[in-house]
Steps between C-alpha positions, in 0.01 A plus 500: 500500500694409178875471538722734300642226288166383371555665160840343466398157623542315170850653441600413857381142472686461168822626662449268794448206274820580327685521822343174608626338189849641561504357848394161371779525244746578770402195696535293185841643437609410856359149455696465170825629661523803266813723549450719808552830318227415255270426789589826671420685184151355498450573870591863428238503214238356731580748771463789251167363384369505851644848572320613193172368639575658842569841348184481285294417814672776701418756223134384494483526875645850510291635216175336620484403864735761645380788277139422590578485871702817487224686326267393789758585762507403864633184662420268204737724287772474765460125514524460117806717499660283769408186306654643182817597686531153653444334154765716343741419780437128452568530123813699555634244753434193276 
């Protein structure tokens, strides 16, 4: 079974590469004793980049995996809905 994000895979990987670069940049800033507020600004940007990936994955999961399972009904649909609820709860808490 193909995952819901398969069509967005290149865009997701590009976003993750940018976030990875941001995190490496943050480490470099710490190593170079950059002013703490400037580091925090970059931490916030990296966090937003990862949140963007998470929201895109969640949207793909809902529109693909959950929608397909719901159309089929039964215990698989219930499980997919529980998974989606748990994922949303984790994102909200983070």
